[in-house]
N, CA, C and O atoms as a CHARMM CRD file, in Angstrom:
* protein
*
  300
    1    1 UNK  N     27.95700  12.51200   2.43500 PROA 1      0.00000
    2    1 UNK  CA    27.25200  11.39300   1.83000 PROA 1      0.00000
    3    1 UNK  C     26.04300  11.02400   2.68400 PROA 1      0.00000
    4    1 UNK  O     26.14800  10.91000   3.90500 PROA 1      0.00000
    5    2 UNK  N     24.91000  10.84300   2.04500 PROA 2      0.00000
    6    2 UNK  CA    23.67800  10.51000   2.75300 PROA 2      0.00000
    7    2 UNK  C     23.70700   9.03900   3.17700 PROA 2      0.00000
    8    2 UNK  O     24.02100   8.16300   2.37100 PROA 2      0.00000
    9    3 UNK  N     23.37500   8.77000   4.45800 PROA 3      0.00000
   10    3 UNK  CA    23.37300   7.36900   4.90400 PROA 3      0.00000
   11    3 UNK  C     22.26300   6.57800   4.21100 PROA 3      0.00000
   12    3 UNK  O     21.22100   7.12200   3.84500 PROA 3      0.00000
   13    4 UNK  N     22.51700   5.28700   4.04300 PROA 4      0.00000
   14    4 UNK  CA    21.50900   4.43500   3.40900 PROA 4      0.00000
   15    4 UNK  C     20.33200   4.24600   4.35700 PROA 4      0.00000
   16    4 UNK  O     20.43300   4.51800   5.55300 PROA 4      0.00000
   17    5 UNK  N     19.24300   3.78700   3.82000 PROA 5      0.00000
   18    5 UNK  CA    18.04700   3.53100   4.62200 PROA 5      0.00000
   19    5 UNK  C     18.36100   2.51500   5.71500 PROA 5      0.00000
   20    5 UNK  O     17.94600   2.67400   6.86200 PROA 5      0.00000
   21    6 UNK  N     19.09100   1.48000   5.34800 PROA 6      0.00000
   22    6 UNK  CA    19.46200   0.44100   6.31000 PROA 6      0.00000
   23    6 UNK  C     20.29700   1.03400   7.44800 PROA 6      0.00000
   24    6 UNK  O     20.08100   0.70700   8.61500 PROA 6      0.00000
   25    7 UNK  N     21.25000   1.90700   7.10600 PROA 7      0.00000
   26    7 UNK  CA    22.07800   2.56000   8.13200 PROA 7      0.00000
   27    7 UNK  C     21.23100   3.42100   9.06100 PROA 7      0.00000
   28    7 UNK  O     21.45700   3.44800  10.27000 PROA 7      0.00000
   29    8 UNK  N     20.25900   4.12100   8.49100 PROA 8      0.00000
   30    8 UNK  CA    19.36100   4.95800   9.29900 PROA 8      0.00000
   31    8 UNK  C     18.56500   4.11100  10.28200 PROA 8      0.00000
   32    8 UNK  O     18.43800   4.46200  11.45500 PROA 8      0.00000
   33    9 UNK  N     18.03300   2.99800   9.79800 PROA 9      0.00000
   34    9 UNK  CA    17.24800   2.11200  10.65700 PROA 9      0.00000
   35    9 UNK  C     18.11700   1.57500  11.78500 PROA 9      0.00000
   36    9 UNK  O     17.70100   1.57400  12.94400 PROA 9      0.00000
   37   10 UNK  N     19.31500   1.12000  11.45500 PROA 10     0.00000
   38   10 UNK  CA    20.22100   0.57000  12.47300 PROA 10     0.00000
   39   10 UNK  C     20.59100   1.63800  13.49500 PROA 10     0.00000
   40   10 UNK  O     20.65900   1.35600  14.69100 PROA 10     0.00000
   41   11 UNK  N     20.82800   2.84900  13.03400 PROA 11     0.00000
   42   11 UNK  CA    21.17400   3.94700  13.94500 PROA 11     0.00000
   43   11 UNK  C     20.05600   4.16500  14.96500 PROA 11     0.00000
   44   11 UNK  O     20.31100   4.25800  16.16600 PROA 11     0.00000
   45   12 UNK  N     18.82900   4.24500  14.48200 PROA 12     0.00000
   46   12 UNK  CA    17.70300   4.47900  15.38900 PROA 12     0.00000
   47   12 UNK  C     17.40800   3.25500  16.24400 PROA 12     0.00000
   48   12 UNK  O     17.05100   3.37900  17.41600 PROA 12     0.00000
   49   13 UNK  N     17.55600   2.08900  15.66400 PROA 13     0.00000
   50   13 UNK  CA    17.32200   0.84800  16.39100 PROA 13     0.00000
   51   13 UNK  C     18.28400   0.71800  17.56700 PROA 13     0.00000
   52   13 UNK  O     17.89800   0.26100  18.64300 PROA 13     0.00000
   53   14 UNK  N     19.51900   1.11700  17.36300 PROA 14     0.00000
   54   14 UNK  CA    20.54400   1.01600  18.41200 PROA 14     0.00000
   55   14 UNK  C     20.21700   1.86500  19.62900 PROA 14     0.00000
   56   14 UNK  O     20.65100   1.56100  20.74000 PROA 14     0.00000
   57   15 UNK  N     19.45900   2.91800  19.42100 PROA 15     0.00000
   58   15 UNK  CA    19.14700   3.81100  20.54200 PROA 15     0.00000
   59   15 UNK  C     17.91000   3.36700  21.32800 PROA 15     0.00000
   60   15 UNK  O     17.59200   3.94500  22.36700 PROA 15     0.00000
   61   16 UNK  N     17.21800   2.34300  20.83200 PROA 16     0.00000
   62   16 UNK  CA    16.00400   1.87400  21.50600 PROA 16     0.00000
   63   16 UNK  C     16.33100   0.89200  22.62400 PROA 16     0.00000
   64   16 UNK  O     17.34300   0.19300  22.56700 PROA 16     0.00000
   65   17 UNK  N     15.47300   0.83900  23.64000 PROA 17     0.00000
   66   17 UNK  CA    15.62900  -0.18700  24.67500 PROA 17     0.00000
   67   17 UNK  C     15.43900  -1.58400  24.06200 PROA 17     0.00000
   68   17 UNK  O     14.84000  -1.73500  22.99800 PROA 17     0.00000
   69   18 UNK  N     15.95800  -2.58500  24.75200 PROA 18     0.00000
   70   18 UNK  CA    15.93700  -3.95900  24.25700 PROA 18     0.00000
   71   18 UNK  C     14.53300  -4.41600  23.85500 PROA 18     0.00000
   72   18 UNK  O     14.35600  -4.98800  22.78000 PROA 18     0.00000
   73   19 UNK  N     13.54700  -4.17400  24.69500 PROA 19     0.00000
   74   19 UNK  CA    12.18700  -4.63800  24.39200 PROA 19     0.00000
   75   19 UNK  C     11.63500  -3.98900  23.12500 PROA 19     0.00000
   76   19 UNK  O     10.94400  -4.63800  22.34000 PROA 19     0.00000
   77   20 UNK  N     11.94000  -2.71700  22.92800 PROA 20     0.00000
   78   20 UNK  CA    11.49500  -2.05200  21.70200 PROA 20     0.00000
   79   20 UNK  C     12.22100  -2.62800  20.48600 PROA 20     0.00000
   80   20 UNK  O     11.63200  -2.75300  19.41200 PROA 20     0.00000
   81   21 UNK  N     13.49000  -2.97700  20.65400 PROA 21     0.00000
   82   21 UNK  CA    14.23100  -3.61500  19.56700 PROA 21     0.00000
   83   21 UNK  C     13.58500  -4.95500  19.20500 PROA 21     0.00000
   84   21 UNK  O     13.50700  -5.31800  18.03100 PROA 21     0.00000
   85   22 UNK  N     13.12400  -5.68500  20.22700 PROA 22     0.00000
   86   22 UNK  CA    12.43300  -6.95800  19.99600 PROA 22     0.00000
   87   22 UNK  C     11.16200  -6.72800  19.17800 PROA 22     0.00000
   88   22 UNK  O     10.85800  -7.49000  18.26000 PROA 22     0.00000
   89   23 UNK  N     10.42500  -5.67100  19.52100 PROA 23     0.00000
   90   23 UNK  CA     9.19600  -5.34100  18.78200 PROA 23     0.00000
   91   23 UNK  C      9.51100  -5.04300  17.31700 PROA 23     0.00000
   92   23 UNK  O      8.80000  -5.48900  16.41600 PROA 23     0.00000
   93   24 UNK  N     10.57700  -4.29000  17.09100 PROA 24     0.00000
   94   24 UNK  CA    10.97900  -3.96700  15.72300 PROA 24     0.00000
   95   24 UNK  C     11.34100  -5.25000  14.97400 PROA 24     0.00000
   96   24 UNK  O     10.94300  -5.43400  13.82400 PROA 24     0.00000
   97   25 UNK  N     12.09200  -6.13000  15.62400 PROA 25     0.00000
   98   25 UNK  CA    12.47100  -7.39800  15.00200 PROA 25     0.00000
   99   25 UNK  C     11.23500  -8.21500  14.62400 PROA 25     0.00000
  100   25 UNK  O     11.16000  -8.75200  13.51900 PROA 25     0.00000
  101   26 UNK  N     10.28000  -8.30800  15.52400 PROA 26     0.00000
  102   26 UNK  CA     9.04700  -9.04600  15.23200 PROA 26     0.00000
  103   26 UNK  C      8.29200  -8.43000  14.05400 PROA 26     0.00000
  104   26 UNK  O      7.77200  -9.14100  13.19400 PROA 26     0.00000
  105   27 UNK  N      8.24100  -7.10600  14.03100 PROA 27     0.00000
  106   27 UNK  CA     7.56500  -6.40300  12.94700 PROA 27     0.00000
  107   27 UNK  C      8.24900  -6.68100  11.61000 PROA 27     0.00000
  108   27 UNK  O      7.58400  -6.96600  10.61400 PROA 27     0.00000
  109   28 UNK  N      9.57600  -6.59800  11.59500 PROA 28     0.00000
  110   28 UNK  CA    10.32900  -6.83500  10.36300 PROA 28     0.00000
  111   28 UNK  C     10.13800  -8.27500   9.88700 PROA 28     0.00000
  112   28 UNK  O     10.00600  -8.52400   8.68900 PROA 28     0.00000
  113   29 UNK  N     10.12400  -9.20700  10.81400 PROA 29     0.00000
  114   29 UNK  CA     9.90500 -10.61100  10.43900 PROA 29     0.00000
  115   29 UNK  C      8.53300 -10.79900   9.79800 PROA 29     0.00000
  116   29 UNK  O      8.39800 -11.53700   8.82200 PROA 29     0.00000
  117   30 UNK  N      7.51400 -10.13400  10.34300 PROA 30     0.00000
  118   30 UNK  CA     6.17000 -10.23800   9.77100 PROA 30     0.00000
  119   30 UNK  C      6.12300  -9.62700   8.37400 PROA 30     0.00000
  120   30 UNK  O      5.49600 -10.17300   7.46600 PROA 30     0.00000
  121   31 UNK  N      6.79500  -8.48600   8.21300 PROA 31     0.00000
  122   31 UNK  CA     6.84100  -7.86000   6.88900 PROA 31     0.00000
  123   31 UNK  C      7.52300  -8.77200   5.87700 PROA 31     0.00000
  124   31 UNK  O      7.04600  -8.93000   4.75400 PROA 31     0.00000
  125   32 UNK  N      8.63500  -9.36700   6.27800 PROA 32     0.00000
  126   32 UNK  CA     9.39100 -10.23600   5.37200 PROA 32     0.00000
  127   32 UNK  C      8.58900 -11.48000   5.00100 PROA 32     0.00000
  128   32 UNK  O      8.67600 -11.96400   3.87200 PROA 32     0.00000
  129   33 UNK  N      7.82000 -11.99000   5.93500 PROA 33     0.00000
  130   33 UNK  CA     7.04300 -13.20800   5.68800 PROA 33     0.00000
  131   33 UNK  C      5.83100 -12.94700   4.80100 PROA 33     0.00000
  132   33 UNK  O      5.34500 -13.85900   4.13200 PROA 33     0.00000
  133   34 UNK  N      5.34100 -11.71400   4.79100 PROA 34     0.00000
  134   34 UNK  CA     4.12000 -11.41900   4.04300 PROA 34     0.00000
  135   34 UNK  C      4.34700 -11.39900   2.54000 PROA 34     0.00000
  136   34 UNK  O      3.40200 -11.59700   1.77600 PROA 34     0.00000
  137   35 UNK  N      5.56900 -11.16500   2.10100 PROA 35     0.00000
  138   35 UNK  CA     5.86700 -11.15500   0.67500 PROA 35     0.00000
  139   35 UNK  C      5.29200  -9.93900  -0.02100 PROA 35     0.00000
  140   35 UNK  O      4.62000  -9.11700   0.60200 PROA 35     0.00000
  141   36 UNK  N      5.55800  -9.82500  -1.31600 PROA 36     0.00000
  142   36 UNK  CA     5.06000  -8.65900  -2.05500 PROA 36     0.00000
  143   36 UNK  C      3.54400  -8.69900  -2.20700 PROA 36     0.00000
  144   36 UNK  O      2.93400  -9.76600  -2.27200 PROA 36     0.00000
  145   37 UNK  N      2.95500  -7.51600  -2.26100 PROA 37     0.00000
  146   37 UNK  CA     1.50600  -7.40000  -2.41700 PROA 37     0.00000
  147   37 UNK  C      1.20100  -6.88000  -3.81700 PROA 37     0.00000
  148   37 UNK  O      1.96500  -6.10400  -4.39000 PROA 37     0.00000
  149   38 UNK  N      0.08800  -7.31700  -4.34400 PROA 38     0.00000
  150   38 UNK  CA    -0.34400  -6.79700  -5.62700 PROA 38     0.00000
  151   38 UNK  C      0.23700  -7.55100  -6.80500 PROA 38     0.00000
  152   38 UNK  O      0.85000  -8.60800  -6.65500 PROA 38     0.00000
  153   39 UNK  N      0.02800  -6.98300  -7.97200 PROA 39     0.00000
  154   39 UNK  CA     0.46100  -7.58300  -9.23100 PROA 39     0.00000
  155   39 UNK  C      1.30500  -6.55500  -9.97100 PROA 39     0.00000
  156   39 UNK  O      0.93000  -5.38400 -10.03600 PROA 39     0.00000
  157   40 UNK  N      2.43100  -6.97000 -10.52600 PROA 40     0.00000
  158   40 UNK  CA     3.23100  -6.01500 -11.30100 PROA 40     0.00000
  159   40 UNK  C      2.42000  -5.45600 -12.47300 PROA 40     0.00000
  160   40 UNK  O      1.64000  -6.17500 -13.09700 PROA 40     0.00000
  161   41 UNK  N      2.60800  -4.19700 -12.75900 PROA 41     0.00000
  162   41 UNK  CA     1.87100  -3.53700 -13.83300 PROA 41     0.00000
  163   41 UNK  C      2.00300  -4.23200 -15.17900 PROA 41     0.00000
  164   41 UNK  O      1.05300  -4.25600 -15.96100 PROA 41     0.00000
  165   42 UNK  N      3.17800  -4.80000 -15.45700 PROA 42     0.00000
  166   42 UNK  CA     3.38600  -5.48300 -16.73900 PROA 42     0.00000
  167   42 UNK  C      2.38500  -6.61300 -16.94900 PROA 42     0.00000
  168   42 UNK  O      1.97400  -6.88100 -18.07800 PROA 42     0.00000
  169   43 UNK  N      1.99300  -7.27300 -15.86700 PROA 43     0.00000
  170   43 UNK  CA     1.03700  -8.37400 -15.98900 PROA 43     0.00000
  171   43 UNK  C     -0.38200  -7.87300 -16.26500 PROA 43     0.00000
  172   43 UNK  O     -1.23200  -8.63000 -16.73200 PROA 43     0.00000
  173   44 UNK  N     -0.62900  -6.60700 -15.97700 PROA 44     0.00000
  174   44 UNK  CA    -1.96800  -6.05100 -16.17600 PROA 44     0.00000
  175   44 UNK  C     -2.14500  -5.39700 -17.54300 PROA 44     0.00000
  176   44 UNK  O     -3.26700  -5.08100 -17.93900 PROA 44     0.00000
  177   45 UNK  N     -1.05000  -5.19200 -18.26300 PROA 45     0.00000
  178   45 UNK  CA    -1.13000  -4.49900 -19.55200 PROA 45     0.00000
  179   45 UNK  C     -2.05800  -5.19100 -20.54300 PROA 45     0.00000
  180   45 UNK  O     -2.64700  -4.53300 -21.40000 PROA 45     0.00000
  181   46 UNK  N     -2.19400  -6.49900 -20.43800 PROA 46     0.00000
  182   46 UNK  CA    -3.06400  -7.20600 -21.38800 PROA 46     0.00000
  183   46 UNK  C     -4.52900  -6.79900 -21.23900 PROA 46     0.00000
  184   46 UNK  O     -5.33600  -7.03600 -22.13900 PROA 46     0.00000
  185   47 UNK  N     -4.87300  -6.18600 -20.10300 PROA 47     0.00000
  186   47 UNK  CA    -6.25500  -5.75400 -19.88000 PROA 47     0.00000
  187   47 UNK  C     -6.51700  -4.33000 -20.37900 PROA 47     0.00000
  188   47 UNK  O     -7.65800  -3.86800 -20.37100 PROA 47     0.00000
  189   48 UNK  N     -5.46900  -3.64400 -20.80800 PROA 48     0.00000
  190   48 UNK  CA    -5.62200  -2.26400 -21.28100 PROA 48     0.00000
  191   48 UNK  C     -6.61500  -2.22600 -22.44100 PROA 48     0.00000
  192   48 UNK  O     -6.47200  -2.96900 -23.41200 PROA 48     0.00000
  193   49 UNK  N     -7.60400  -1.37300 -22.33700 PROA 49     0.00000
  194   49 UNK  CA    -8.60400  -1.22800 -23.38400 PROA 49     0.00000
  195   49 UNK  C     -9.70300  -2.28000 -23.35800 PROA 49     0.00000
  196   49 UNK  O    -10.54100  -2.32100 -24.25900 PROA 49     0.00000
  197   50 UNK  N     -9.71000  -3.13100 -22.33300 PROA 50     0.00000
  198   50 UNK  CA   -10.70100  -4.21200 -22.25700 PROA 50     0.00000
  199   50 UNK  C    -12.10400  -3.69600 -21.95400 PROA 50     0.00000
  200   50 UNK  O    -13.08900  -4.35000 -22.29500 PROA 50     0.00000
  201   51 UNK  N    -12.20300  -2.54600 -21.32700 PROA 51     0.00000
  202   51 UNK  CA   -13.51400  -1.96600 -21.00400 PROA 51     0.00000
  203   51 UNK  C    -13.83400  -0.92700 -22.07000 PROA 51     0.00000
  204   51 UNK  O    -13.01100  -0.06600 -22.38200 PROA 51     0.00000
  205   52 UNK  N    -15.02100  -1.01600 -22.61500 PROA 52     0.00000
  206   52 UNK  CA   -15.44400  -0.08200 -23.66100 PROA 52     0.00000
  207   52 UNK  C    -15.41300   1.35100 -23.13300 PROA 52     0.00000
  208   52 UNK  O    -15.78900   1.59100 -21.98600 PROA 52     0.00000
  209   53 UNK  N    -14.96900   2.30700 -23.95600 PROA 53     0.00000
  210   53 UNK  CA   -14.88300   3.70500 -23.51000 PROA 53     0.00000
  211   53 UNK  C    -16.19200   4.25200 -22.94200 PROA 53     0.00000
  212   53 UNK  O    -16.16700   5.02000 -21.98100 PROA 53     0.00000
  213   54 UNK  N    -17.32300   3.87300 -23.51300 PROA 54     0.00000
  214   54 UNK  CA   -18.61600   4.33000 -22.99400 PROA 54     0.00000
  215   54 UNK  C    -18.86300   3.82500 -21.58500 PROA 54     0.00000
  216   54 UNK  O    -19.38900   4.55000 -20.74100 PROA 54     0.00000
  217   55 UNK  N    -18.48100   2.57500 -21.33200 PROA 55     0.00000
  218   55 UNK  CA   -18.63800   2.00700 -19.99300 PROA 55     0.00000
  219   55 UNK  C    -17.71900   2.69800 -18.99100 PROA 55     0.00000
  220   55 UNK  O    -18.09500   2.92800 -17.84200 PROA 55     0.00000
  221   56 UNK  N    -16.52300   3.02100 -19.43700 PROA 56     0.00000
  222   56 UNK  CA   -15.58100   3.73200 -18.56400 PROA 56     0.00000
  223   56 UNK  C    -16.15400   5.08600 -18.17300 PROA 56     0.00000
  224   56 UNK  O    -16.03500   5.50000 -17.02100 PROA 56     0.00000
  225   57 UNK  N    -16.76700   5.76800 -19.11000 PROA 57     0.00000
  226   57 UNK  CA   -17.36200   7.07800 -18.82900 PROA 57     0.00000
  227   57 UNK  C    -18.51000   6.95000 -17.83700 PROA 57     0.00000
  228   57 UNK  O    -18.64800   7.78400 -16.94200 PROA 57     0.00000
  229   58 UNK  N    -19.33300   5.92100 -17.98200 PROA 58     0.00000
  230   58 UNK  CA   -20.43200   5.68800 -17.02800 PROA 58     0.00000
  231   58 UNK  C    -19.86200   5.44300 -15.63200 PROA 58     0.00000
  232   58 UNK  O    -20.34700   6.00900 -14.65200 PROA 58     0.00000
  233   59 UNK  N    -18.84400   4.60900 -15.54400 PROA 59     0.00000
  234   59 UNK  CA   -18.22400   4.31400 -14.24300 PROA 59     0.00000
  235   59 UNK  C    -17.63500   5.58000 -13.62600 PROA 59     0.00000
  236   59 UNK  O    -17.77100   5.81300 -12.42500 PROA 59     0.00000
  237   60 UNK  N    -16.97700   6.39700 -14.45400 PROA 60     0.00000
  238   60 UNK  CA   -16.37900   7.63900 -13.95700 PROA 60     0.00000
  239   60 UNK  C    -17.44100   8.55600 -13.36300 PROA 60     0.00000
  240   60 UNK  O    -17.24900   9.12600 -12.29000 PROA 60     0.00000
  241   61 UNK  N    -18.57200   8.69500 -14.07400 PROA 61     0.00000
  242   61 UNK  CA   -19.64000   9.57300 -13.58900 PROA 61     0.00000
  243   61 UNK  C    -20.25900   9.05700 -12.29400 PROA 61     0.00000
  244   61 UNK  O    -20.50400   9.83100 -11.36800 PROA 61     0.00000
  245   62 UNK  N    -20.51200   7.75800 -12.22900 PROA 62     0.00000
  246   62 UNK  CA   -21.10800   7.16900 -11.02500 PROA 62     0.00000
  247   62 UNK  C    -20.17100   7.33600  -9.83000 PROA 62     0.00000
  248   62 UNK  O    -20.61200   7.67700  -8.73200 PROA 62     0.00000
  249   63 UNK  N    -18.89000   7.09700 -10.04700 PROA 63     0.00000
  250   63 UNK  CA   -17.91400   7.26900  -8.96100 PROA 63     0.00000
  251   63 UNK  C    -17.89700   8.71800  -8.50200 PROA 63     0.00000
  252   63 UNK  O    -17.90600   8.99900  -7.30400 PROA 63     0.00000
  253   64 UNK  N    -17.87100   9.62700  -9.45200 PROA 64     0.00000
  254   64 UNK  CA   -17.84000  11.05400  -9.12600 PROA 64     0.00000
  255   64 UNK  C    -19.07600  11.47000  -8.32600 PROA 64     0.00000
  256   64 UNK  O    -18.97100  12.26500  -7.39100 PROA 64     0.00000
  257   65 UNK  N    -20.22700  10.94500  -8.68300 PROA 65     0.00000
  258   65 UNK  CA   -21.48600  11.30900  -8.02100 PROA 65     0.00000
  259   65 UNK  C    -21.60900  10.65400  -6.64900 PROA 65     0.00000
  260   65 UNK  O    -21.93900  11.32300  -5.66900 PROA 65     0.00000
  261   66 UNK  N    -21.34900   9.35700  -6.57400 PROA 66     0.00000
  262   66 UNK  CA   -21.64800   8.59700  -5.35400 PROA 66     0.00000
  263   66 UNK  C    -20.51000   8.48300  -4.34500 PROA 66     0.00000
  264   66 UNK  O    -20.77200   8.27300  -3.16100 PROA 66     0.00000
  265   67 UNK  N    -19.28200   8.61300  -4.76400 PROA 67     0.00000
  266   67 UNK  CA   -18.17200   8.36400  -3.83300 PROA 67     0.00000
  267   67 UNK  C    -17.90800   9.51100  -2.86300 PROA 67     0.00000
  268   67 UNK  O    -17.15100   9.34100  -1.90800 PROA 67     0.00000
  269   68 UNK  N    -18.49500  10.63800  -3.08100 PROA 68     0.00000
  270   68 UNK  CA   -18.29000  11.76600  -2.17600 PROA 68     0.00000
  271   68 UNK  C    -19.36600  11.83800  -1.09900 PROA 68     0.00000
  272   68 UNK  O    -19.37700  12.77400  -0.30000 PROA 68     0.00000
  273   69 UNK  N    -20.26600  10.86800  -1.07000 PROA 69     0.00000
  274   69 UNK  CA   -21.37600  10.89700  -0.12000 PROA 69     0.00000
  275   69 UNK  C    -21.08500  10.01300   1.08300 PROA 69     0.00000
  276   69 UNK  O    -20.39700   8.99800   0.97500 PROA 69     0.00000
  277   70 UNK  N    -21.61500  10.41000   2.22100 PROA 70     0.00000
  278   70 UNK  CA   -21.51500   9.61600   3.44200 PROA 70     0.00000
  279   70 UNK  C    -22.92800   9.31100   3.90300 PROA 70     0.00000
  280   70 UNK  O    -23.73100  10.22000   4.11300 PROA 70     0.00000
  281   71 UNK  N    -23.23000   8.02600   4.06100 PROA 71     0.00000
  282   71 UNK  CA   -24.53100   7.60000   4.56000 PROA 71     0.00000
  283   71 UNK  C    -24.36500   7.24600   6.03000 PROA 71     0.00000
  284   71 UNK  O    -23.86200   6.17100   6.35900 PROA 71     0.00000
  285   72 UNK  N    -24.78600   8.14800   6.91800 PROA 72     0.00000
  286   72 UNK  CA   -24.59900   7.94800   8.35500 PROA 72     0.00000
  287   72 UNK  C    -25.40100   6.76700   8.89100 PROA 72     0.00000
  288   72 UNK  O    -25.08100   6.24400   9.95900 PROA 72     0.00000
  289   73 UNK  N    -26.42800   6.34300   8.17700 PROA 73     0.00000
  290   73 UNK  CA   -27.26100   5.21900   8.62300 PROA 73     0.00000
  291   73 UNK  C    -26.86100   3.89500   7.97400 PROA 73     0.00000
  292   73 UNK  O    -27.53800   2.88200   8.15000 PROA 73     0.00000
  293   74 UNK  N    -25.77900   3.90800   7.23800 PROA 74     0.00000
  294   74 UNK  CA   -25.36700   2.70100   6.51600 PROA 74     0.00000
  295   74 UNK  C    -25.01500   1.56000   7.46200 PROA 74     0.00000
  296   74 UNK  O    -25.30900   0.40300   7.16000 PROA 74     0.00000
  297   75 UNK  N    -24.40400   1.85200   8.57500 PROA 75     0.00000
  298   75 UNK  CA   -24.00200   0.80600   9.51600 PROA 75     0.00000
  299   75 UNK  C    -24.95900   0.80900  10.65400 PROA 75     0.00000
  300   75 UNK  O    -24.82200   0.00700  11.57800 PROA 75     0.00000
């Protein structure tokens, strides 16, 4: 039987020195406090089809043309 993710974390955590365990605890607390990120897809469905197909095609072409370039003098 494959161990659960939680069991795997505890197994590895147990082998760490105390200070490293403290770091892991602090990290987990920060993750838990941050809450979920983003918006569930179901809430975005109402926007489906909101952009005209012609506009989508223009955006696709511009992204394809410009997003592969690096401007070394930009910064």
